[in-house]
PyMOL Python script that loads the backbone (N, CA, C, O; Angstrom):
from pymol import cmd

cmd.read_pdbstr("""\
ATOM      1  N   MET A   1     115.753  -7.194  -8.802  1.00  0.00           N
ATOM      2  CA  MET A   1     115.847  -5.746  -8.745  1.00  0.00           C
ATOM      3  C   MET A   1     114.552  -5.195  -8.175  1.00  0.00           C
ATOM      4  O   MET A   1     113.471  -5.650  -8.549  1.00  0.00           O
ATOM      5  N   GLY A   2     114.642  -4.234  -7.286  1.00  0.00           N
ATOM      6  CA  GLY A   2     113.467  -3.629  -6.669  1.00  0.00           C
ATOM      7  C   GLY A   2     112.796  -2.627  -7.584  1.00  0.00           C
ATOM      8  O   GLY A   2     113.340  -2.215  -8.608  1.00  0.00           O
ATOM      9  N   ARG A   3     111.612  -2.255  -7.185  1.00  0.00           N
ATOM     10  CA  ARG A   3     110.863  -1.248  -7.931  1.00  0.00           C
ATOM     11  C   ARG A   3     111.168   0.125  -7.360  1.00  0.00           C
ATOM     12  O   ARG A   3     111.589   0.249  -6.210  1.00  0.00           O
ATOM     13  N   SER A   4     110.961   1.127  -8.146  1.00  0.00           N
ATOM     14  CA  SER A   4     111.116   2.487  -7.650  1.00  0.00           C
ATOM     15  C   SER A   4     109.971   3.333  -8.189  1.00  0.00           C
ATOM     16  O   SER A   4     109.311   2.962  -9.160  1.00  0.00           O
ATOM     17  N   SER A   5     109.750   4.453  -7.558  1.00  0.00           N
ATOM     18  CA  SER A   5     108.712   5.368  -8.000  1.00  0.00           C
ATOM     19  C   SER A   5     109.127   6.786  -7.648  1.00  0.00           C
ATOM     20  O   SER A   5     109.992   6.997  -6.797  1.00  0.00           O
ATOM     21  N   LYS A   6     108.511   7.748  -8.302  1.00  0.00           N
ATOM     22  CA  LYS A   6     108.815   9.150  -8.055  1.00  0.00           C
ATOM     23  C   LYS A   6     107.496   9.873  -7.827  1.00  0.00           C
ATOM     24  O   LYS A   6     106.569   9.766  -8.631  1.00  0.00           O
ATOM     25  N   TYR A   7     107.421  10.611  -6.725  1.00  0.00           N
ATOM     26  CA  TYR A   7     106.224  11.372  -6.406  1.00  0.00           C
ATOM     27  C   TYR A   7     106.597  12.842  -6.287  1.00  0.00           C
ATOM     28  O   TYR A   7     107.638  13.185  -5.725  1.00  0.00           O
ATOM     29  N   GLU A   8     105.745  13.703  -6.816  1.00  0.00           N
ATOM     30  CA  GLU A   8     105.939  15.137  -6.663  1.00  0.00           C
ATOM     31  C   GLU A   8     104.842  15.648  -5.747  1.00  0.00           C
ATOM     32  O   GLU A   8     103.704  15.186  -5.822  1.00  0.00           O
ATOM     33  N   PHE A   9     105.177  16.605  -4.877  1.00  0.00           N
ATOM     34  CA  PHE A   9     104.201  17.106  -3.917  1.00  0.00           C
ATOM     35  C   PHE A   9     104.516  18.552  -3.567  1.00  0.00           C
ATOM     36  O   PHE A   9     105.616  19.046  -3.817  1.00  0.00           O
ATOM     37  N   SER A  10     103.527  19.216  -2.984  1.00  0.00           N
ATOM     38  CA  SER A  10     103.700  20.550  -2.420  1.00  0.00           C
ATOM     39  C   SER A  10     103.421  20.454  -0.934  1.00  0.00           C
ATOM     40  O   SER A  10     102.491  19.760  -0.524  1.00  0.00           O
ATOM     41  N   LEU A  11     104.206  21.135  -0.124  1.00  0.00           N
ATOM     42  CA  LEU A  11     104.014  21.091   1.323  1.00  0.00           C
ATOM     43  C   LEU A  11     102.598  21.526   1.682  1.00  0.00           C
ATOM     44  O   LEU A  11     102.109  22.543   1.192  1.00  0.00           O
ATOM     45  N   GLY A  12     101.945  20.747   2.542  1.00  0.00           N
ATOM     46  CA  GLY A  12     100.610  21.058   3.036  1.00  0.00           C
ATOM     47  C   GLY A  12      99.471  20.629   2.135  1.00  0.00           C
ATOM     48  O   GLY A  12      98.310  20.724   2.533  1.00  0.00           O
ATOM     49  N   GLU A  13      99.766  20.160   0.935  1.00  0.00           N
ATOM     50  CA  GLU A  13      98.725  19.741  -0.013  1.00  0.00           C
ATOM     51  C   GLU A  13      98.483  18.241   0.126  1.00  0.00           C
ATOM     52  O   GLU A  13      99.430  17.454   0.111  1.00  0.00           O
ATOM     53  N   THR A  14      97.204  17.839   0.261  1.00  0.00           N
ATOM     54  CA  THR A  14      96.860  16.422   0.358  1.00  0.00           C
ATOM     55  C   THR A  14      96.647  15.860  -1.042  1.00  0.00           C
ATOM     56  O   THR A  14      95.916  16.432  -1.850  1.00  0.00           O
ATOM     57  N   VAL A  15      97.294  14.736  -1.315  1.00  0.00           N
ATOM     58  CA  VAL A  15      97.175  14.083  -2.618  1.00  0.00           C
ATOM     59  C   VAL A  15      96.863  12.604  -2.417  1.00  0.00           C
ATOM     60  O   VAL A  15      97.148  12.046  -1.357  1.00  0.00           O
ATOM     61  N   SER A  16      96.284  11.976  -3.419  1.00  0.00           N
ATOM     62  CA  SER A  16      96.043  10.530  -3.392  1.00  0.00           C
ATOM     63  C   SER A  16      97.130   9.861  -4.202  1.00  0.00           C
ATOM     64  O   SER A  16      97.347  10.204  -5.364  1.00  0.00           O
ATOM     65  N   TRP A  17      97.818   8.904  -3.592  1.00  0.00           N
ATOM     66  CA  TRP A  17      98.871   8.142  -4.254  1.00  0.00           C
ATOM     67  C   TRP A  17      98.559   6.670  -4.142  1.00  0.00           C
ATOM     68  O   TRP A  17      98.053   6.204  -3.121  1.00  0.00           O
ATOM     69  N   LYS A  18      98.859   5.949  -5.185  1.00  0.00           N
ATOM     70  CA  LYS A  18      98.745   4.497  -5.149  1.00  0.00           C
ATOM     71  C   LYS A  18     100.145   3.957  -4.898  1.00  0.00           C
ATOM     72  O   LYS A  18     101.062   4.204  -5.682  1.00  0.00           O
ATOM     73  N   GLY A  19     100.308   3.219  -3.804  1.00  0.00           N
ATOM     74  CA  GLY A  19     101.609   2.686  -3.432  1.00  0.00           C
ATOM     75  C   GLY A  19     102.028   1.515  -4.300  1.00  0.00           C
ATOM     76  O   GLY A  19     101.246   1.012  -5.106  1.00  0.00           O
ATOM     77  N   LEU A  20     103.265   1.089  -4.128  1.00  0.00           N
ATOM     78  CA  LEU A  20     103.801  -0.032  -4.901  1.00  0.00           C
ATOM     79  C   LEU A  20     103.021  -1.317  -4.662  1.00  0.00           C
ATOM     80  O   LEU A  20     103.003  -2.200  -5.519  1.00  0.00           O
ATOM     81  N   GLU A  21     102.366  -1.429  -3.483  1.00  0.00           N
ATOM     82  CA  GLU A  21     101.583  -2.627  -3.169  1.00  0.00           C
ATOM     83  C   GLU A  21     100.157  -2.528  -3.706  1.00  0.00           C
ATOM     84  O   GLU A  21      99.373  -3.462  -3.535  1.00  0.00           O
ATOM     85  N   GLY A  22      99.804  -1.404  -4.358  1.00  0.00           N
ATOM     86  CA  GLY A  22      98.499  -1.249  -4.981  1.00  0.00           C
ATOM     87  C   GLY A  22      97.442  -0.603  -4.103  1.00  0.00           C
ATOM     88  O   GLY A  22      96.300  -0.453  -4.538  1.00  0.00           O
ATOM     89  N   VAL A  23      97.785  -0.213  -2.876  1.00  0.00           N
ATOM     90  CA  VAL A  23      96.828   0.410  -1.962  1.00  0.00           C
ATOM     91  C   VAL A  23      96.870   1.927  -2.144  1.00  0.00           C
ATOM     92  O   VAL A  23      97.944   2.529  -2.155  1.00  0.00           O
ATOM     93  N   THR A  24      95.684   2.543  -2.287  1.00  0.00           N
ATOM     94  CA  THR A  24      95.597   3.990  -2.425  1.00  0.00           C
ATOM     95  C   THR A  24      95.565   4.624  -1.049  1.00  0.00           C
ATOM     96  O   THR A  24      94.922   4.111  -0.133  1.00  0.00           O
ATOM     97  N   ARG A  25      96.252   5.727  -0.910  1.00  0.00           N
ATOM     98  CA  ARG A  25      96.282   6.453   0.357  1.00  0.00           C
ATOM     99  C   ARG A  25      96.246   7.945   0.087  1.00  0.00           C
ATOM    100  O   ARG A  25      96.652   8.401  -0.982  1.00  0.00           O
ATOM    101  N   LYS A  26      95.766   8.695   1.049  1.00  0.00           N
ATOM    102  CA  LYS A  26      95.831  10.152   0.980  1.00  0.00           C
ATOM    103  C   LYS A  26      97.035  10.565   1.814  1.00  0.00           C
ATOM    104  O   LYS A  26      97.145  10.196   2.983  1.00  0.00           O
ATOM    105  N   ILE A  27      97.937  11.332   1.210  1.00  0.00           N
ATOM    106  CA  ILE A  27      99.183  11.709   1.869  1.00  0.00           C
ATOM    107  C   ILE A  27      99.304  13.228   1.913  1.00  0.00           C
ATOM    108  O   ILE A  27      99.069  13.920   0.922  1.00  0.00           O
ATOM    109  N   THR A  28      99.674  13.722   3.083  1.00  0.00           N
ATOM    110  CA  THR A  28      99.966  15.139   3.258  1.00  0.00           C
ATOM    111  C   THR A  28     101.400  15.246   3.757  1.00  0.00           C
ATOM    112  O   THR A  28     101.769  14.605   4.741  1.00  0.00           O
ATOM    113  N   VAL A  29     102.206  16.054   3.082  1.00  0.00           N
ATOM    114  CA  VAL A  29     103.599  16.263   3.484  1.00  0.00           C
ATOM    115  C   VAL A  29     103.712  17.676   4.043  1.00  0.00           C
ATOM    116  O   VAL A  29     103.340  18.651   3.391  1.00  0.00           O
ATOM    117  N   THR A  30     104.236  17.766   5.270  1.00  0.00           N
ATOM    118  CA  THR A  30     104.435  19.060   5.921  1.00  0.00           C
ATOM    119  C   THR A  30     105.852  19.108   6.480  1.00  0.00           C
ATOM    120  O   THR A  30     106.564  18.104   6.495  1.00  0.00           O
ATOM    121  N   LEU A  31     106.242  20.278   6.934  1.00  0.00           N
ATOM    122  CA  LEU A  31     107.549  20.453   7.553  1.00  0.00           C
ATOM    123  C   LEU A  31     107.324  20.642   9.045  1.00  0.00           C
ATOM    124  O   LEU A  31     106.592  21.540   9.461  1.00  0.00           O
ATOM    125  N   GLU A  32     107.958  19.792   9.851  1.00  0.00           N
ATOM    126  CA  GLU A  32     107.870  19.883  11.309  1.00  0.00           C
ATOM    127  C   GLU A  32     109.281  20.079  11.845  1.00  0.00           C
ATOM    128  O   GLU A  32     110.068  19.134  11.903  1.00  0.00           O
ATOM    129  N   GLY A  33     109.595  21.300  12.233  1.00  0.00           N
ATOM    130  CA  GLY A  33     110.973  21.604  12.621  1.00  0.00           C
ATOM    131  C   GLY A  33     111.875  21.439  11.415  1.00  0.00           C
ATOM    132  O   GLY A  33     111.654  22.071  10.382  1.00  0.00           O
ATOM    133  N   SER A  34     112.893  20.594  11.533  1.00  0.00           N
ATOM    134  CA  SER A  34     113.805  20.351  10.406  1.00  0.00           C
ATOM    135  C   SER A  34     113.504  19.021   9.713  1.00  0.00           C
ATOM    136  O   SER A  34     114.296  18.556   8.894  1.00  0.00           O
ATOM    137  N   ALA A  35     112.360  18.407  10.038  1.00  0.00           N
ATOM    138  CA  ALA A  35     112.008  17.106   9.450  1.00  0.00           C
ATOM    139  C   ALA A  35     110.797  17.233   8.531  1.00  0.00           C
ATOM    140  O   ALA A  35     109.880  18.012   8.790  1.00  0.00           O
ATOM    141  N   LEU A  36     110.815  16.451   7.455  1.00  0.00           N
ATOM    142  CA  LEU A  36     109.625  16.321   6.617  1.00  0.00           C
ATOM    143  C   LEU A  36     108.715  15.287   7.257  1.00  0.00           C
ATOM    144  O   LEU A  36     109.185  14.235   7.690  1.00  0.00           O
ATOM    145  N   LEU A  37     107.416  15.569   7.323  1.00  0.00           N
ATOM    146  CA  LEU A  37     106.441  14.638   7.878  1.00  0.00           C
ATOM    147  C   LEU A  37     105.480  14.231   6.780  1.00  0.00           C
ATOM    148  O   LEU A  37     104.826  15.076   6.170  1.00  0.00           O
ATOM    149  N   GLU A  38     105.396  12.917   6.527  1.00  0.00           N
ATOM    150  CA  GLU A  38     104.399  12.347   5.613  1.00  0.00           C
ATOM    151  C   GLU A  38     103.314  11.731   6.474  1.00  0.00           C
ATOM    152  O   GLU A  38     103.592  10.825   7.260  1.00  0.00           O
ATOM    153  N   SER A  39     102.081  12.204   6.340  1.00  0.00           N
ATOM    154  CA  SER A  39     100.946  11.616   7.048  1.00  0.00           C
ATOM    155  C   SER A  39     100.141  10.818   6.036  1.00  0.00           C
ATOM    156  O   SER A  39      99.635  11.374   5.061  1.00  0.00           O
ATOM    157  N   HIS A  40     100.020   9.508   6.267  1.00  0.00           N
ATOM    158  CA  HIS A  40      99.333   8.604   5.348  1.00  0.00           C
ATOM    159  C   HIS A  40      97.983   8.199   5.924  1.00  0.00           C
ATOM    160  O   HIS A  40      97.921   7.643   7.020  1.00  0.00           O
ATOM    161  N   ASN A  41      96.905   8.470   5.201  1.00  0.00           N
ATOM    162  CA  ASN A  41      95.581   7.967   5.537  1.00  0.00           C
ATOM    163  C   ASN A  41      95.240   6.919   4.495  1.00  0.00           C
ATOM    164  O   ASN A  41      95.034   7.247   3.326  1.00  0.00           O
ATOM    165  N   PHE A  42      95.178   5.662   4.907  1.00  0.00           N
ATOM    166  CA  PHE A  42      94.884   4.582   3.982  1.00  0.00           C
ATOM    167  C   PHE A  42      93.392   4.511   3.733  1.00  0.00           C
ATOM    168  O   PHE A  42      92.601   4.679   4.661  1.00  0.00           O
ATOM    169  N   GLU A  43      92.999   4.269   2.506  1.00  0.00           N
ATOM    170  CA  GLU A  43      91.595   4.157   2.142  1.00  0.00           C
ATOM    171  C   GLU A  43      91.213   2.684   2.126  1.00  0.00           C
ATOM    172  O   GLU A  43      90.981   2.099   1.068  1.00  0.00           O
ATOM    173  N   LEU A  44      91.150   2.088   3.327  1.00  0.00           N
ATOM    174  CA  LEU A  44      90.840   0.665   3.453  1.00  0.00           C
ATOM    175  C   LEU A  44      89.390   0.495   3.875  1.00  0.00           C
ATOM    176  O   LEU A  44      89.015   0.891   4.979  1.00  0.00           O
ATOM    177  N   LYS A  45      88.574  -0.086   3.012  1.00  0.00           N
ATOM    178  CA  LYS A  45      87.151  -0.261   3.314  1.00  0.00           C
ATOM    179  C   LYS A  45      86.930  -1.222   4.471  1.00  0.00           C
ATOM    180  O   LYS A  45      85.959  -1.082   5.214  1.00  0.00           O
ATOM    181  N   ASN A  46      87.823  -2.201   4.634  1.00  0.00           N
ATOM    182  CA  ASN A  46      87.654  -3.185   5.701  1.00  0.00           C
ATOM    183  C   ASN A  46      88.244  -2.705   7.027  1.00  0.00           C
ATOM    184  O   ASN A  46      88.075  -3.374   8.047  1.00  0.00           O
ATOM    185  N   LYS A  47      88.935  -1.556   7.036  1.00  0.00           N
ATOM    186  CA  LYS A  47      89.515  -1.000   8.266  1.00  0.00           C
ATOM    187  C   LYS A  47      89.307   0.518   8.276  1.00  0.00           C
ATOM    188  O   LYS A  47      90.268   1.275   8.143  1.00  0.00           O
ATOM    189  N   PRO A  48      88.050   0.967   8.436  1.00  0.00           N
ATOM    190  CA  PRO A  48      87.773   2.405   8.332  1.00  0.00           C
ATOM    191  C   PRO A  48      88.401   3.247   9.435  1.00  0.00           C
ATOM    192  O   PRO A  48      88.585   4.449   9.245  1.00  0.00           O
ATOM    193  N   ASN A  49      88.733   2.661  10.572  1.00  0.00           N
ATOM    194  CA  ASN A  49      89.310   3.418  11.686  1.00  0.00           C
ATOM    195  C   ASN A  49      90.813   3.198  11.835  1.00  0.00           C
ATOM    196  O   ASN A  49      91.368   3.380  12.918  1.00  0.00           O
ATOM    197  N   GLU A  50      91.460   2.810  10.757  1.00  0.00           N
ATOM    198  CA  GLU A  50      92.912   2.583  10.777  1.00  0.00           C
ATOM    199  C   GLU A  50      93.615   3.895  11.148  1.00  0.00           C
ATOM    200  O   GLU A  50      93.303   4.938  10.573  1.00  0.00           O
ATOM    201  N   PRO A  51      94.565   3.861  12.105  1.00  0.00           N
ATOM    202  CA  PRO A  51      95.242   5.105  12.502  1.00  0.00           C
ATOM    203  C   PRO A  51      96.097   5.671  11.374  1.00  0.00           C
ATOM    204  O   PRO A  51      96.512   4.952  10.466  1.00  0.00           O
ATOM    205  N   VAL A  52      96.348   6.972  11.451  1.00  0.00           N
ATOM    206  CA  VAL A  52      97.193   7.640  10.465  1.00  0.00           C
ATOM    207  C   VAL A  52      98.626   7.153  10.644  1.00  0.00           C
ATOM    208  O   VAL A  52      99.150   7.126  11.758  1.00  0.00           O
ATOM    209  N   ASN A  53      99.248   6.772   9.544  1.00  0.00           N
ATOM    210  CA  ASN A  53     100.642   6.341   9.543  1.00  0.00           C
ATOM    211  C   ASN A  53     101.485   7.591   9.349  1.00  0.00           C
ATOM    212  O   ASN A  53     101.287   8.325   8.381  1.00  0.00           O
ATOM    213  N   LYS A  54     102.427   7.844  10.263  1.00  0.00           N
ATOM    214  CA  LYS A  54     103.282   9.023  10.159  1.00  0.00           C
ATOM    215  C   LYS A  54     104.715   8.599   9.883  1.00  0.00           C
ATOM    216  O   LYS A  54     105.247   7.694  10.527  1.00  0.00           O
ATOM    217  N   GLN A  55     105.333   9.270   8.909  1.00  0.00           N
ATOM    218  CA  GLN A  55     106.720   8.995   8.554  1.00  0.00           C
ATOM    219  C   GLN A  55     107.483  10.317   8.563  1.00  0.00           C
ATOM    220  O   GLN A  55     107.153  11.247   7.828  1.00  0.00           O
ATOM    221  N   TYR A  56     108.503  10.379   9.403  1.00  0.00           N
ATOM    222  CA  TYR A  56     109.353  11.562   9.492  1.00  0.00           C
ATOM    223  C   TYR A  56     110.669  11.270   8.788  1.00  0.00           C
ATOM    224  O   TYR A  56     111.218  10.176   8.915  1.00  0.00           O
ATOM    225  N   TYR A  57     111.177  12.255   8.040  1.00  0.00           N
ATOM    226  CA  TYR A  57     112.470  12.140   7.369  1.00  0.00           C
ATOM    227  C   TYR A  57     113.363  13.270   7.867  1.00  0.00           C
ATOM    228  O   TYR A  57     112.995  14.442   7.797  1.00  0.00           O
ATOM    229  N   SER A  58     114.534  12.907   8.370  1.00  0.00           N
ATOM    230  CA  SER A  58     115.478  13.908   8.856  1.00  0.00           C
ATOM    231  C   SER A  58     116.892  13.422   8.561  1.00  0.00           C
ATOM    232  O   SER A  58     117.096  12.273   8.168  1.00  0.00           O
ATOM    233  N   VAL A  59     117.860  14.304   8.753  1.00  0.00           N
ATOM    234  CA  VAL A  59     119.265  13.942   8.561  1.00  0.00           C
ATOM    235  C   VAL A  59     119.939  13.987   9.924  1.00  0.00           C
ATOM    236  O   VAL A  59     119.899  15.005  10.615  1.00  0.00           O
ATOM    237  N   GLU A  60     120.564  12.867  10.307  1.00  0.00           N
ATOM    238  CA  GLU A  60     121.291  12.770  11.568  1.00  0.00           C
ATOM    239  C   GLU A  60     122.679  12.209  11.282  1.00  0.00           C
ATOM    240  O   GLU A  60     122.807  11.131  10.702  1.00  0.00           O
ATOM    241  N   ASN A  61     123.700  12.926  11.682  1.00  0.00           N
ATOM    242  CA  ASN A  61     125.089  12.487  11.479  1.00  0.00           C
ATOM    243  C   ASN A  61     125.368  12.104  10.030  1.00  0.00           C
ATOM    244  O   ASN A  61     126.083  11.135   9.773  1.00  0.00           O
ATOM    245  N   GLY A  62     124.813  12.853   9.087  1.00  0.00           N
ATOM    246  CA  GLY A  62     125.051  12.603   7.677  1.00  0.00           C
ATOM    247  C   GLY A  62     124.247  11.468   7.075  1.00  0.00           C
ATOM    248  O   GLY A  62     124.437  11.139   5.905  1.00  0.00           O
ATOM    249  N   GLU A  63     123.347  10.857   7.848  1.00  0.00           N
ATOM    250  CA  GLU A  63     122.504   9.767   7.348  1.00  0.00           C
ATOM    251  C   GLU A  63     121.054  10.233   7.261  1.00  0.00           C
ATOM    252  O   GLU A  63     120.602  11.031   8.083  1.00  0.00           O
ATOM    253  N   LEU A  64     120.329   9.735   6.265  1.00  0.00           N
ATOM    254  CA  LEU A  64     118.898   9.974   6.177  1.00  0.00           C
ATOM    255  C   LEU A  64     118.218   9.012   7.139  1.00  0.00           C
ATOM    256  O   LEU A  64     118.455   7.805   7.085  1.00  0.00           O
ATOM    257  N   VAL A  65     117.369   9.543   8.021  1.00  0.00           N
ATOM    258  CA  VAL A  65     116.669   8.716   8.998  1.00  0.00           C
ATOM    259  C   VAL A  65     115.176   8.816   8.731  1.00  0.00           C
ATOM    260  O   VAL A  65     114.614   9.910   8.664  1.00  0.00           O
ATOM    261  N   GLN A  66     114.542   7.659   8.580  1.00  0.00           N
ATOM    262  CA  GLN A  66     113.095   7.583   8.411  1.00  0.00           C
ATOM    263  C   GLN A  66     112.528   7.016   9.711  1.00  0.00           C
ATOM    264  O   GLN A  66     112.826   5.880  10.079  1.00  0.00           O
ATOM    265  N   SER A  67     111.714   7.805  10.401  1.00  0.00           N
ATOM    266  CA  SER A  67     111.066   7.368  11.636  1.00  0.00           C
ATOM    267  C   SER A  67     109.598   7.132  11.322  1.00  0.00           C
ATOM    268  O   SER A  67     108.916   8.029  10.828  1.00  0.00           O
ATOM    269  N   LEU A  68     109.107   5.928  11.605  1.00  0.00           N
ATOM    270  CA  LEU A  68     107.734   5.558  11.269  1.00  0.00           C
ATOM    271  C   LEU A  68     106.927   5.270  12.522  1.00  0.00           C
ATOM    272  O   LEU A  68     107.453   4.752  13.508  1.00  0.00           O
ATOM    273  N   SER A  69     105.629   5.614  12.475  1.00  0.00           N
ATOM    274  CA  SER A  69     104.732   5.311  13.584  1.00  0.00           C
ATOM    275  C   SER A  69     103.307   5.247  13.062  1.00  0.00           C
ATOM    276  O   SER A  69     102.901   6.073  12.244  1.00  0.00           O
ATOM    277  N   ASN A  70     102.546   4.262  13.537  1.00  0.00           N
ATOM    278  CA  ASN A  70     101.136   4.188  13.172  1.00  0.00           C
ATOM    279  C   ASN A  70     100.240   4.320  14.402  1.00  0.00           C
ATOM    280  O   ASN A  70      99.058   3.981  14.349  1.00  0.00           O
ATOM    281  N   GLY A  71     100.794   4.808  15.497  1.00  0.00           N
ATOM    282  CA  GLY A  71     100.036   4.946  16.724  1.00  0.00           C
ATOM    283  C   GLY A  71     100.174   3.746  17.639  1.00  0.00           C
ATOM    284  O   GLY A  71      99.924   3.853  18.840  1.00  0.00           O
ATOM    285  N   LYS A  72     100.567   2.609  17.095  1.00  0.00           N
ATOM    286  CA  LYS A  72     100.737   1.384  17.876  1.00  0.00           C
ATOM    287  C   LYS A  72     102.198   0.942  17.906  1.00  0.00           C
ATOM    288  O   LYS A  72     102.702   0.512  18.943  1.00  0.00           O
ATOM    289  N   VAL A  73     102.866   1.051  16.772  1.00  0.00           N
ATOM    290  CA  VAL A  73     104.237   0.567  16.612  1.00  0.00           C
ATOM    291  C   VAL A  73     105.083   1.687  16.011  1.00  0.00           C
ATOM    292  O   VAL A  73     104.615   2.445  15.161  1.00  0.00           O
ATOM    293  N   SER A  74     106.337   1.783  16.465  1.00  0.00           N
ATOM    294  CA  SER A  74     107.268   2.773  15.928  1.00  0.00           C
ATOM    295  C   SER A  74     108.578   2.089  15.565  1.00  0.00           C
ATOM    296  O   SER A  74     108.953   1.090  16.179  1.00  0.00           O
ATOM    297  N   CYS A  75     109.272   2.626  14.570  1.00  0.00           N
ATOM    298  CA  CYS A  75     110.588   2.104  14.212  1.00  0.00           C
ATOM    299  C   CYS A  75     111.367   3.186  13.473  1.00  0.00           C
ATOM    300  O   CYS A  75     110.808   4.211  13.082  1.00  0.00           O
ATOM    301  N   LYS A  76     112.669   2.946  13.284  1.00  0.00           N
ATOM    302  CA  LYS A  76     113.525   3.854  12.525  1.00  0.00           C
ATOM    303  C   LYS A  76     114.300   3.067  11.490  1.00  0.00           C
ATOM    304  O   LYS A  76     114.721   1.937  11.739  1.00  0.00           O
ATOM    305  N   ARG A  77     114.487   3.677  10.317  1.00  0.00           N
ATOM    306  CA  ARG A  77     115.320   3.105   9.264  1.00  0.00           C
ATOM    307  C   ARG A  77     116.416   4.120   8.973  1.00  0.00           C
ATOM    308  O   ARG A  77     116.166   5.323   8.896  1.00  0.00           O
ATOM    309  N   TYR A  78     117.629   3.615   8.812  1.00  0.00           N
ATOM    310  CA  TYR A  78     118.780   4.479   8.547  1.00  0.00           C
ATOM    311  C   TYR A  78     119.293   4.196   7.139  1.00  0.00           C
ATOM    312  O   TYR A  78     119.487   3.042   6.756  1.00  0.00           O
ATOM    313  N   PHE A  79     119.510   5.262   6.377  1.00  0.00           N
ATOM    314  CA  PHE A  79     119.994   5.140   5.006  1.00  0.00           C
ATOM    315  C   PHE A  79     121.352   5.810   4.911  1.00  0.00           C
ATOM    316  O   PHE A  79     121.507   6.975   5.278  1.00  0.00           O
ATOM    317  N   LYS A  80     122.333   5.071   4.418  1.00  0.00           N
ATOM    318  CA  LYS A  80     123.674   5.615   4.236  1.00  0.00           C
ATOM    319  C   LYS A  80     123.881   5.923   2.761  1.00  0.00           C
ATOM    320  O   LYS A  80     123.429   5.186   1.885  1.00  0.00           O
ATOM    321  N   ARG A  81     124.566   7.017   2.510  1.00  0.00           N
ATOM    322  CA  ARG A  81     124.870   7.408   1.133  1.00  0.00           C
ATOM    323  C   ARG A  81     125.881   6.434   0.555  1.00  0.00           C
ATOM    324  O   ARG A  81     126.898   6.132   1.180  1.00  0.00           O
ATOM    325  N   LYS A  82     125.592   5.945  -0.644  1.00  0.00           N
ATOM    326  CA  LYS A  82     126.503   5.027  -1.309  1.00  0.00           C
ATOM    327  C   LYS A  82     127.639   5.835  -1.918  1.00  0.00           C
ATOM    328  O   LYS A  82     127.399   6.810  -2.630  1.00  0.00           O
ATOM    329  N   ASN A  83     128.869   5.435  -1.643  1.00  0.00           N
ATOM    330  CA  ASN A  83     130.038   6.160  -2.175  1.00  0.00           C
ATOM    331  C   ASN A  83     130.358   5.738  -3.573  1.00  0.00           C
ATOM    332  O   ASN A  83     131.308   6.246  -4.169  1.00  0.00           O
TER     333      ASN A  83
END
""", "prot")
cmd.dss("prot")
cmd.show_as("cartoon", "prot")
cmd.util.cbc("prot")
cmd.orient("prot")
């Protein structure tokens, strides 16, 4: 069984969250058009110039779509509602 977590946030407010893998990051959630944008700044001492990880969440054709990019690599994940 996988792990789950619940985070509460306010749009535009930067918060520090510890992820499931134990890495702390500063996250800002904003609204860009009709998509939620999560901007992740990882606090990695061994990689101080790590690019900001951006995650967009939108709804397309009734599916939740997560679009991810770290400046080098991009991908999309599609989530279907379980009936």
